[in-house]
C-alpha positions as CSV (number, residue, x, y, z in Angstrom):
1,M,-65.4,24.3,14.8
2,L,-64.8,21.6,12.3
3,L,-63.3,19.4,15.0
4,D,-66.7,19.2,16.8
5,Q,-68.2,17.7,13.7
6,I,-65.7,14.8,13.5
7,N,-67.1,11.7,15.1
8,G,-65.1,9.2,13.0
9,P,-62.7,8.9,10.0
10,Q,-65.7,8.8,7.6
11,D,-66.5,12.4,8.4
12,L,-63.2,13.4,6.8
13,K,-64.1,12.1,3.3
14,A,-66.2,15.0,2.2
15,L,-63.9,17.8,3.4
16,T,-61.9,20.0,1.0
17,T,-58.2,20.5,1.3
18,A,-58.8,23.9,2.8
19,Q,-61.1,22.4,5.4
20,L,-58.5,19.7,6.2
21,E,-56.0,22.4,6.8
22,Q,-58.4,24.2,9.1
23,L,-59.0,21.0,11.0
24,A,-55.3,20.5,11.4
25,A,-55.0,23.8,13.1
26,E,-57.9,23.0,15.4
27,I,-56.4,19.7,16.3
28,R,-53.1,21.3,17.2
29,Q,-54.8,23.8,19.5
30,F,-56.8,21.0,21.1
31,L,-53.6,19.0,21.8
32,I,-51.8,22.0,23.2
33,E,-54.6,22.9,25.5
34,K,-55.4,19.3,26.7
35,L,-51.8,18.2,27.3
36,S,-51.0,21.4,29.3
37,V,-53.2,19.8,31.9
38,T,-52.5,16.1,31.6
39,G,-49.0,16.0,30.2
40,G,-48.1,13.5,27.5
41,H,-46.3,13.1,24.2
42,L,-46.9,16.6,22.8
43,A,-44.1,17.2,20.2
44,P,-44.5,13.8,18.3
45,N,-48.2,14.4,17.9
46,L,-47.9,18.0,16.8
47,G,-45.6,16.7,14.1
48,V,-48.0,14.2,12.5
49,V,-51.3,16.1,12.4
50,E,-51.4,16.5,8.6
51,L,-50.0,13.0,8.0
52,T,-52.7,11.4,10.2
53,L,-55.4,13.4,8.5
54,A,-54.2,12.4,5.1
55,M,-54.1,8.7,6.1
56,H,-57.6,8.7,7.4
57,Y,-58.9,10.8,4.5
58,L,-57.5,8.4,1.9
59,F,-57.8,5.0,3.5
60,N,-60.5,3.3,5.4
61,S,-59.7,2.4,9.0
62,P,-60.3,-0.1,10.6
63,E,-60.6,-2.2,7.4
64,D,-57.2,-0.8,6.4
65,K,-54.7,-1.4,9.1
66,F,-52.8,1.5,10.6
67,I,-49.8,0.4,12.6
68,Y,-48.0,3.0,14.7
69,D,-44.4,2.3,15.8
70,V,-44.1,2.9,19.6
71,G,-47.5,4.8,19.6
72,H,-46.1,8.2,20.9
73,Q,-47.7,9.8,17.8
74,S,-51.1,8.2,18.0
75,Y,-53.1,11.0,19.8
76,V,-54.3,12.5,16.5
77,H,-55.4,9.0,15.4
78,K,-57.4,8.8,18.7
79,I,-59.0,12.1,18.2
80,L,-60.2,11.2,14.7
81,T,-61.5,7.8,15.8
82,G,-64.1,8.9,18.3
83,R,-62.0,9.4,21.5
84,M,-61.8,13.2,21.6
85,E,-64.2,13.5,24.5
86,R,-62.0,11.3,26.7
87,F,-58.8,13.4,26.4
88,D,-59.3,14.9,29.9
89,T,-58.5,11.3,31.1
90,L,-55.4,10.9,29.1
91,R,-52.8,8.7,30.9
92,K,-55.0,8.8,34.0
93,Y,-56.2,5.8,36.0
94,K,-58.9,3.9,34.0
95,G,-58.6,6.7,31.4
96,L,-57.4,7.0,27.8
97,C,-54.0,5.3,27.3
98,G,-51.1,7.3,26.1
99,F,-50.3,4.6,23.5
100,V,-52.3,2.6,21.0
101,K,-54.7,0.3,22.9
102,R,-56.6,-2.4,21.2
103,A,-59.2,-2.5,24.0
104,E,-60.0,1.2,23.4
105,S,-61.1,1.0,19.8
106,E,-61.4,-1.2,16.7
107,H,-59.2,1.3,15.0
108,D,-56.2,0.4,17.2
109,V,-54.9,-2.8,15.6
110,W,-51.4,-3.0,17.2
111,E,-50.1,-2.1,20.6
112,A,-46.5,-1.0,21.3
113,G,-44.6,1.0,23.8
114,H,-41.2,0.0,22.5
115,S,-39.9,1.0,19.2
116,S,-39.1,-0.8,15.9
117,T,-41.9,-3.2,16.0
118,S,-44.3,-1.8,13.4
119,L,-42.7,-3.2,10.3
120,S,-42.7,-6.8,11.6
121,A,-46.4,-6.3,12.6
122,A,-47.2,-4.9,9.2
123,M,-45.6,-7.9,7.5
124,G,-47.6,-10.3,9.7
125,M,-50.8,-8.5,8.9
126,A,-50.0,-8.4,5.1
127,L,-49.3,-12.1,5.2
128,A,-52.5,-12.9,7.0
129,R,-54.5,-10.7,4.6
130,D,-53.1,-12.6,1.6
131,L,-53.6,-16.0,3.1
132,K,-57.2,-15.1,3.8
133,G,-57.8,-13.7,0.3
134,E,-58.6,-10.2,1.6
135,T,-57.8,-6.9,-0.1
136,N,-57.3,-4.3,2.7
137,R,-54.3,-2.1,2.9
138,V,-51.6,-2.3,5.5
139,V,-49.9,1.0,6.5
140,A,-47.0,1.2,9.0
141,V,-45.8,4.5,10.4
142,I,-42.2,4.5,11.7
143,G,-39.9,7.2,12.8
144,D,-36.3,7.7,11.6
145,G,-35.1,7.0,15.1
146,A,-36.9,3.7,15.3
147,L,-35.1,2.5,12.1
148,T,-31.9,2.3,14.2
149,G,-33.5,-0.7,15.9
150,G,-32.1,-3.9,14.4
151,M,-35.6,-5.4,14.4
152,A,-36.8,-2.8,11.9
153,L,-34.0,-3.7,9.5
154,E,-34.8,-7.4,9.8
155,A,-38.4,-6.6,8.9
156,L,-37.3,-4.4,5.9
157,N,-35.2,-7.2,4.6
158,H,-38.1,-9.8,4.9
159,I,-40.7,-7.4,3.4
160,G,-38.5,-6.6,0.4
161,H,-37.9,-10.3,-0.1
162,E,-41.6,-11.3,0.0
163,K,-42.8,-8.3,-2.1
164,K,-46.0,-8.1,-0.2
165,D,-48.3,-5.1,-0.9
166,L,-47.9,-2.7,2.0
167,I,-47.0,0.9,2.6
168,V,-44.3,2.1,5.1
169,I,-44.5,5.8,6.0
170,L,-41.1,7.0,7.2
171,N,-41.8,9.9,9.5
172,D,-38.5,11.8,9.3
173,N,-38.4,14.7,11.7
174,E,-34.7,15.1,11.6
175,M,-34.3,15.8,7.9
176,S,-31.6,13.1,7.6
177,I,-31.8,13.1,3.8
178,A,-30.4,16.2,2.2
179,P,-33.1,18.7,1.3
180,N,-31.2,20.2,-1.7
181,V,-32.2,17.3,-3.9
182,G,-35.8,17.2,-2.7
183,A,-37.3,18.4,-5.9
184,L,-35.5,15.7,-7.8
185,H,-36.7,13.1,-5.4
186,H,-40.2,14.3,-5.8
187,Y,-40.0,14.3,-9.6
188,L,-38.4,10.8,-9.8
189,G,-41.0,9.5,-7.4
190,K,-43.8,10.6,-9.7
191,I,-42.0,9.1,-12.7
192,R,-41.5,5.8,-11.0
193,T,-45.2,5.5,-10.1
194,D,-46.4,6.4,-13.6
195,R,-47.9,3.3,-15.3
196,H,-46.9,4.5,-18.8
197,Y,-43.3,4.9,-17.7
198,H,-43.1,1.4,-16.4
199,K,-44.8,0.0,-19.5
200,A,-42.4,1.9,-21.8
201,K,-39.4,0.7,-19.7
202,D,-40.5,-2.9,-20.1
203,E,-41.1,-2.5,-23.8
204,L,-37.7,-1.0,-24.3
205,Q,-36.0,-3.8,-22.4
206,Q,-37.8,-6.4,-24.6
207,L,-36.8,-4.5,-27.8
208,L,-33.1,-4.3,-26.9
209,N,-33.0,-8.0,-26.1
210,K,-34.3,-8.7,-29.6
211,V,-31.4,-6.9,-31.3
212,P,-29.1,-9.6,-32.7
213,A,-25.6,-10.0,-31.1
214,I,-25.5,-6.6,-29.3
215,G,-29.0,-6.6,-27.9
216,G,-28.2,-8.3,-24.6
217,K,-25.0,-6.4,-24.1
218,L,-26.7,-3.1,-24.9
219,A,-29.6,-3.9,-22.5
220,K,-27.1,-4.7,-19.7
221,T,-25.2,-1.5,-20.3
222,A,-28.4,0.6,-20.2
223,E,-29.3,-1.1,-17.0
224,R,-25.9,-0.4,-15.4
225,F,-26.2,3.2,-16.5
226,K,-29.7,3.5,-15.0
227,D,-28.4,2.0,-11.8
228,S,-25.4,4.4,-11.7
229,L,-27.7,7.4,-12.0
230,K,-29.9,6.1,-9.2
231,Y,-27.0,5.6,-6.9
232,L,-25.8,9.1,-7.8
233,L,-29.0,11.0,-7.4
234,V,-31.5,9.0,-5.3
235,S,-31.1,9.0,-1.6
236,G,-33.8,6.4,-1.3
237,I,-31.6,3.8,-3.0
238,L,-31.1,2.0,0.3
239,F,-34.7,1.2,0.5
240,E,-34.9,0.3,-3.1
241,Q,-32.1,-2.2,-2.6
242,F,-34.3,-3.6,0.2
243,G,-37.0,-4.2,-2.5
244,F,-39.2,-1.1,-1.8
245,T,-40.4,1.5,-4.2
246,Y,-39.2,4.7,-2.7
247,L,-41.3,7.9,-2.9
248,G,-40.3,11.2,-1.5
249,P,-39.3,13.1,0.4
250,V,-42.5,15.0,0.7
251,D,-43.5,17.9,3.0
252,G,-45.3,16.3,5.9
253,H,-47.3,19.4,6.6
254,D,-48.7,19.8,3.1
255,I,-52.0,17.9,3.1
256,E,-52.5,18.1,-0.7
257,Q,-49.0,16.7,-1.3
258,L,-49.5,14.0,1.3
259,I,-52.7,12.8,-0.2
260,D,-51.2,12.8,-3.7
261,I,-48.2,10.8,-2.8
262,M,-50.2,8.3,-0.8
263,K,-52.5,7.8,-3.8
264,Q,-49.4,7.0,-5.8
265,A,-48.2,4.6,-3.2
266,D,-51.5,2.9,-3.1
267,S,-51.4,2.4,-6.9
268,M,-48.0,0.6,-6.8
269,P,-47.6,-3.2,-6.5
270,G,-45.3,-4.5,-3.7
271,P,-43.9,-2.7,-0.8
272,V,-43.7,1.1,-1.0
273,L,-41.8,3.4,1.3
274,V,-43.1,7.0,1.5
275,H,-40.5,9.4,3.0
276,V,-42.3,12.2,4.9
277,L,-40.4,15.2,6.3
278,T,-42.1,16.6,9.5
279,V,-41.2,19.1,12.2
280,K,-41.5,17.7,15.7
281,G,-43.5,20.1,17.8
282,K,-45.0,21.8,14.7
283,G,-47.2,24.8,15.6
284,Y,-46.1,25.4,19.2
285,S,-42.9,27.4,19.3
286,P,-41.6,26.0,22.7
287,A,-41.9,22.5,21.3
288,E,-40.4,23.3,18.0
289,A,-37.4,25.0,19.7
290,D,-36.8,22.0,22.0
291,S,-38.5,18.9,20.6
292,F,-36.4,16.7,22.9
293,K,-37.8,18.3,26.1
294,W,-41.3,18.4,24.7
295,H,-41.3,14.8,23.4
296,G,-42.9,13.7,26.7
297,I,-43.9,16.6,28.9
298,T,-45.5,17.1,32.3
299,P,-48.2,19.8,32.6
300,Y,-47.2,23.3,31.5
301,K,-48.3,26.8,31.0
302,I,-49.4,27.4,27.4
303,E,-48.4,31.0,27.1
304,S,-44.9,30.7,28.4
305,G,-44.2,27.1,27.9
306,Q,-43.1,26.9,31.5
307,V,-43.3,23.3,32.9
308,V,-45.1,22.9,36.2
309,K,-42.6,21.1,38.4
310,A,-43.1,19.7,41.8
311,V,-40.8,21.1,44.5
312,G,-38.9,18.5,46.5
313,P,-36.0,16.1,46.7
314,P,-34.2,15.2,43.5
315,V,-35.4,12.2,41.5
316,Y,-33.3,9.1,41.6
317,T,-32.3,9.6,37.9
318,D,-30.7,12.9,38.6
319,V,-28.9,11.5,41.6
320,F,-27.5,8.8,39.4
321,G,-26.3,11.3,36.8
322,Q,-24.6,13.5,39.3
323,M,-22.9,10.6,41.1
324,L,-21.6,9.2,37.9
325,I,-19.9,12.5,37.1
326,E,-18.2,12.4,40.6
327,L,-17.0,8.9,40.0
328,A,-15.8,9.6,36.5
329,E,-13.8,12.5,37.8
330,K,-11.7,10.0,39.7
331,D,-11.8,7.1,37.3
332,E,-10.9,7.6,33.7
333,R,-12.1,4.1,32.8
334,I,-15.8,5.0,33.4
335,V,-17.8,5.2,30.1
336,A,-21.5,5.9,30.0
337,V,-23.6,3.9,27.4
338,T,-27.2,4.7,26.5
339,P,-29.7,3.4,23.9
340,A,-31.1,6.8,22.8
341,M,-32.0,7.9,26.3
342,P,-29.3,10.4,27.4
343,G,-31.9,12.8,28.9
344,G,-34.3,10.3,30.3
345,S,-31.4,8.5,32.0
346,G,-30.0,11.6,33.5
347,L,-26.8,11.6,31.4
348,L,-26.9,15.0,29.7
349,P,-24.7,16.6,32.4
350,F,-22.3,13.7,32.1
351,A,-22.2,14.2,28.3
352,A,-21.4,17.9,28.7
353,R,-18.6,17.1,31.2
354,F,-17.2,14.0,29.4
355,P,-18.3,14.2,25.7
356,N,-15.8,11.5,24.6
357,R,-16.9,9.1,27.3
358,M,-20.6,9.4,26.5
359,I,-21.8,6.8,24.0
360,D,-25.3,7.0,22.6
361,V,-25.9,4.1,20.3
362,G,-29.5,5.0,19.2
363,I,-32.4,2.6,19.7
364,A,-30.2,-0.4,19.8
365,E,-30.2,-2.1,23.2
366,Q,-28.7,-5.3,22.0
367,H,-25.8,-3.5,20.4
368,A,-25.3,-1.4,23.5
369,A,-25.1,-4.5,25.7
370,T,-22.6,-6.4,23.6
371,M,-20.5,-3.2,22.9
372,S,-20.4,-2.7,26.7
373,A,-19.0,-6.3,27.1
374,A,-16.2,-5.5,24.6
375,L,-15.4,-2.2,26.5
376,A,-15.1,-4.2,29.7
377,I,-12.8,-6.7,28.1
378,E,-10.5,-3.8,27.1
379,G,-10.3,-2.6,30.6
380,M,-13.0,0.1,30.6
381,K,-15.8,0.5,33.2
382,P,-18.9,0.7,31.0
383,V,-22.1,1.9,32.8
384,F,-25.0,0.8,30.7
385,A,-27.8,3.2,31.7
386,V,-31.1,1.7,30.5
387,Y,-34.8,1.6,31.6
388,S,-35.8,-1.7,33.1
389,T,-38.4,-2.1,30.4
390,F,-35.9,-1.6,27.6
391,L,-33.3,-3.9,29.1
392,Q,-35.8,-6.7,28.2
393,R,-34.8,-6.1,24.6
394,A,-31.2,-7.1,25.3
395,Y,-31.7,-10.2,27.3
396,D,-29.7,-12.6,25.2
397,Q,-26.8,-10.2,25.1
398,V,-26.9,-9.8,28.9
399,V,-26.8,-13.6,29.3
400,H,-24.5,-14.6,26.5
401,D,-22.1,-11.7,26.0
402,I,-21.8,-10.2,29.5
403,C,-22.6,-12.6,32.3
404,R,-21.4,-15.8,30.6
405,Q,-18.0,-14.1,30.1
406,N,-18.2,-12.7,33.6
407,L,-17.4,-9.2,32.4
408,N,-17.3,-6.1,34.6
409,V,-20.3,-4.2,33.1
410,I,-22.3,-2.0,35.4
411,F,-26.1,-1.9,34.7
412,A,-27.8,1.3,35.9
413,I,-31.4,0.1,35.6
414,D,-33.8,3.1,35.7
415,R,-37.6,3.0,36.1
416,A,-37.5,-0.1,38.2
417,G,-41.0,-0.8,39.6
418,F,-44.1,1.0,38.5
419,V,-43.8,4.0,36.3
420,G,-47.2,5.6,36.5
421,P,-48.8,7.2,33.4
422,D,-46.7,5.3,30.8
423,G,-48.4,2.1,31.9
424,E,-47.9,-1.6,31.3
425,T,-45.5,-1.2,28.4
426,H,-43.0,0.7,30.5
427,H,-43.3,-0.8,34.0
428,G,-40.0,-2.1,35.4
429,V,-41.5,-5.1,37.3
430,Y,-39.8,-8.0,35.5
431,D,-36.1,-7.3,35.6
432,I,-35.5,-9.1,39.0
433,S,-37.2,-12.2,37.6
434,F,-35.3,-12.3,34.3
435,L,-31.9,-11.3,35.8
436,R,-31.5,-13.0,39.2
437,H,-31.1,-16.5,37.8
438,I,-28.2,-15.5,35.5
439,P,-24.8,-16.7,37.0
440,N,-22.2,-14.1,38.0
441,L,-24.6,-11.2,38.2
442,V,-24.9,-9.1,41.4
443,I,-28.2,-7.1,41.8
444,M,-28.8,-4.2,44.2
445,M,-31.6,-1.7,45.0
446,P,-31.3,1.3,47.3
447,K,-33.7,2.3,50.0
448,D,-33.1,6.1,49.4
449,E,-31.1,8.4,47.2
450,N,-28.0,8.4,49.4
451,E,-27.8,4.6,49.3
452,L,-28.0,4.9,45.5
453,R,-24.8,6.9,45.7
454,Q,-23.2,4.2,47.9
455,M,-24.3,1.5,45.5
456,L,-22.8,3.2,42.5
457,K,-19.6,3.5,44.4
458,T,-19.9,-0.2,45.2
459,A,-20.4,-1.0,41.5
460,V,-17.4,1.0,40.3
461,D,-15.2,-0.6,43.0
462,Y,-16.4,-4.1,42.1
463,D,-14.1,-5.9,39.7
464,D,-15.4,-9.5,39.9
465,G,-18.0,-9.4,37.1
466,P,-21.3,-7.8,36.1
467,I,-23.2,-5.8,38.7
468,A,-26.6,-4.1,38.5
469,V,-28.2,-1.3,40.5
470,R,-31.9,-0.7,39.9
471,Y,-33.8,2.4,41.0
472,P,-37.3,3.8,40.7
473,R,-38.9,6.6,38.7
474,I,-39.7,8.8,41.7
475,A,-38.2,11.5,43.8
476,G,-35.9,10.6,46.7
477,L,-36.8,10.9,50.3
478,G,-34.8,14.1,51.0
479,V,-32.2,12.4,53.1
480,E,-28.8,13.9,53.8
481,M,-26.3,13.1,51.1
482,D,-22.9,11.7,52.1
483,P,-20.3,13.8,50.2
484,N,-17.9,10.8,50.3
485,P,-20.0,7.6,49.9
486,Q,-18.4,4.3,50.7
487,A,-18.9,0.9,49.1
488,L,-21.3,-1.5,50.7
489,P,-20.3,-5.1,51.6
490,I,-21.6,-7.3,48.9
491,G,-24.6,-9.4,49.9
492,K,-25.2,-7.8,53.3
493,W,-28.6,-6.6,54.3
494,E,-29.5,-3.9,56.9
495,T,-31.9,-4.1,59.8
496,V,-33.6,-0.7,60.0
497,R,-36.1,-1.6,62.7
498,E,-35.9,-4.2,65.4
499,G,-38.8,-6.5,66.2
500,D,-40.0,-9.7,67.8
501,S,-41.4,-12.7,66.1
502,S,-42.1,-11.2,62.6
503,V,-39.9,-9.7,59.9
504,I,-40.6,-7.8,56.7
505,M,-37.9,-8.0,54.1
506,A,-38.3,-5.1,51.7
507,I,-36.4,-3.6,48.8
508,G,-36.3,-0.1,47.4
509,P,-39.4,2.1,47.9
510,M,-41.2,-0.9,49.5
511,L,-39.1,-0.1,52.6
512,Q,-41.3,2.9,53.2
513,V,-44.4,0.8,52.8
514,A,-43.0,-1.6,55.4
515,E,-42.3,1.2,57.8
516,E,-45.9,2.4,57.5
517,A,-47.1,-1.1,58.1
518,A,-45.0,-1.4,61.2
519,E,-46.6,1.7,62.6
520,L,-50.1,0.2,62.0
521,L,-49.0,-3.1,63.7
522,K,-47.5,-1.2,66.6
523,R,-51.0,0.0,67.5
524,D,-52.0,-3.7,68.0
525,G,-49.0,-4.4,70.1
526,I,-47.0,-6.1,67.4
527,N,-43.4,-5.1,66.9
528,V,-42.1,-6.2,63.5
529,Q,-38.5,-6.3,62.4
530,I,-37.8,-4.5,59.1
531,V,-34.9,-5.4,56.9
532,N,-33.5,-3.4,54.0
533,A,-32.8,-6.4,51.7
534,R,-30.7,-4.1,49.5
535,F,-28.9,-7.0,47.8
536,I,-31.3,-9.0,45.8
537,K,-28.5,-11.2,44.7
538,P,-26.5,-12.6,46.5
539,L,-28.9,-13.0,49.4
540,D,-27.8,-12.4,53.0
541,E,-27.7,-16.1,53.8
542,Q,-26.6,-15.5,57.4
543,M,-29.6,-13.4,58.1
544,L,-32.0,-15.8,56.4
545,L,-30.7,-18.7,58.4
546,Q,-31.1,-16.7,61.6
547,F,-34.8,-15.9,60.7
548,A,-35.4,-19.7,60.2
549,A,-33.6,-20.6,63.5
550,E,-35.8,-18.1,65.3
551,G,-39.0,-19.3,63.6
552,K,-40.0,-15.9,62.4
553,Q,-43.0,-15.1,60.4
554,M,-41.7,-13.5,57.2
555,I,-43.2,-11.2,54.6
556,V,-41.2,-10.4,51.5
557,L,-42.2,-7.1,49.9
558,E,-41.2,-6.2,46.4
559,E,-42.4,-4.0,43.5
560,N,-41.6,-6.8,41.0
561,A,-43.5,-9.8,39.6
562,E,-44.2,-12.3,42.4
563,L,-43.3,-15.1,39.9
564,G,-39.6,-15.6,39.9
565,G,-38.9,-12.4,41.9
566,F,-37.0,-11.6,45.1
567,G,-39.6,-13.5,47.2
568,S,-39.1,-16.6,45.0
569,S,-35.4,-16.5,45.7
570,V,-36.1,-16.5,49.5
571,L,-38.3,-19.6,49.1
572,E,-35.8,-21.3,46.9
573,F,-33.0,-20.6,49.5
574,Y,-34.9,-22.4,52.2
575,S,-36.1,-25.2,49.9
576,L,-32.7,-26.0,48.6
577,R,-31.4,-26.3,52.2
578,G,-34.2,-28.5,53.3
579,I,-35.6,-25.9,55.7
580,Y,-39.4,-26.3,55.9
581,G,-42.3,-25.3,58.2
582,L,-41.7,-21.6,57.9
583,A,-44.5,-19.0,57.5
584,I,-43.5,-16.9,54.5
585,R,-45.7,-14.7,52.4
586,I,-44.7,-12.9,49.2
587,I,-46.4,-9.5,48.4
588,G,-45.5,-8.2,45.0
589,V,-47.0,-7.8,41.5
590,P,-49.4,-10.6,40.7
591,D,-49.6,-12.4,37.4
592,L,-51.3,-9.6,35.4
593,F,-50.4,-6.4,33.5
594,V,-51.2,-3.2,35.5
595,E,-52.4,-0.4,33.4
596,H,-51.6,3.4,33.5
597,G,-52.4,5.7,36.4
598,T,-50.4,7.2,39.2
599,I,-47.9,4.9,40.9
600,K,-50.0,5.2,44.1
601,E,-53.1,4.0,42.2
602,Q,-51.1,1.1,40.7
603,R,-49.9,0.0,44.1
604,V,-53.3,0.2,45.6
605,E,-54.8,-1.8,42.7
606,I,-52.6,-4.8,43.5
607,G,-52.3,-4.4,47.2
608,L,-48.8,-3.1,47.6
609,T,-50.0,-1.0,50.6
610,A,-49.2,-0.7,54.3
611,E,-52.7,-1.8,55.2
612,R,-52.4,-5.0,53.1
613,V,-49.0,-5.8,54.6
614,A,-50.2,-5.3,58.2
615,S,-53.4,-7.3,57.6
616,D,-51.5,-10.2,56.0
617,L,-48.9,-10.3,58.8
618,K,-51.6,-10.4,61.5
619,N,-53.5,-13.2,59.7
620,M,-50.4,-15.3,59.1
621,Q,-50.4,-18.7,60.8
622,P,-47.3,-20.9,60.6
623,R,-48.1,-23.9,58.4
624,R,-46.1,-27.1,58.4
625,M,-45.1,-27.9,54.9
626,K,-44.8,-31.6,54.1
627,R,-41.6,-32.7,52.5
628,V,-42.3,-34.4,49.1
629,T,-40.2,-37.6,48.8
630,G,-41.8,-38.9,45.6
631,Q,-43.1,-42.1,47.4
632,Q,-46.7,-43.0,47.5
């Protein structure tokens, strides 16, 4: 096999086109086999095999900088840069990352798990290159979906203005530009990169300008005529107006064409956009037939394409989707909003049931948030379904457009807490910290899937401003579902286990950790109270004051950053009221990024375990905290 002989990009340089095509087939088979065991982003990588081979064949990584938007499509790049032997560890604890990872290889020069960042990164690297007097190439690979992100358009605008030498490869797997003019595009692309053509055009311009009286007018007329033809015939005119030379579209699975057009791009001064048409899931029929499903896939059977699914209770995401349908049946004001994640957010059944009330804005979280604010002003009930990690991208809009105006937007925050194999770019462990200090916002988290239904009912019934319910990326507990869930009283917690002198306040899945810790403590004769602190904001002030009056030792347990999280709000509550001398310990996510693995492994790594909770509680001793007066 040729693949066994590839230890780095330099090994591609001596291969013929036929050998590169053979290598492409071997890489596809390798990916199909490996990901059937580990899972991962299969369809995106099958679509960029030839493209990645052509890039590494022509350019010289890591001197030349390859910047992948999001990183979903970087597996082929990893294979070609010496990491093939580690693919059995893909997305596993301490194993190969599912995204580009700078610590893994010198060939990984930019990390991203969120979209639309590559062009800004490319501009930064091109600027740095020129400031340092270096001559390396900068090549950014971005998908057509990522271009819907406003950040990508901001970068396009700046790159075109500065006219820096860099190449943007548009990986278009949706064929958004009409194929019936493809041959013309290809022909015009070759003409525009021909040095003799550019020289002749410049000479003609100079000659026309020299003609007395009519020269200038004639030159302007010719220029307008040329521009009119371009607007009529060239789909890439948008990019050319941004200041790019547009080349393409080109067949993204024809290695010879790819190498040829990249050579042309490399010969051009200034920014060049190469438009590459690819088929997502190329070479594996189940993935080609349903590239959405196979974008990110769990382990599967290669022959049938059957996904290996765990049998058990429904995941929280599906519970959310079903409950939203039930609520929407009774309330015509409910509108679902998603930033390009209808499937991941459990909204496909809702879209099928209410197609006119399902709004997918593309990868545009900021727009989704502000649009939801306007929907609320007009009397609708927008439900903004978004992953915790992606809500970060709309922070200003949440503060300025929604909460400041006290608008009745419902945030359905999925993937709250650790997310497992997707790792640190996707963990939802910061949203409590960046949301809870915003005025007007109510924040909830359920202990189980039935309470999620109750919280969604609470959110729809709530009319006093923005309200958020966050839930994890796990299966539920298998509890009985209430067919007619009722709204919960805002700000009221629930005691789920009575105890003596100690209490654990836990939110979401941490409640099960608290229960396990209570069983361990019971063996030592310690009976601990457990509270389902389901309202992160507002706090249950009555219960907190009672804990202080009783002098209870307290542990606050959360799957969120300890800095600024739920535990911090408890400490602030007592401090602002001048209540000191309490024994309180926060157990959450410490001040570090937790890498990929299983959720259990991630919790063990940082001590979110029953054993840690039990040990900390046994070792707690009340400490008298001195009041700081500012006097010496």
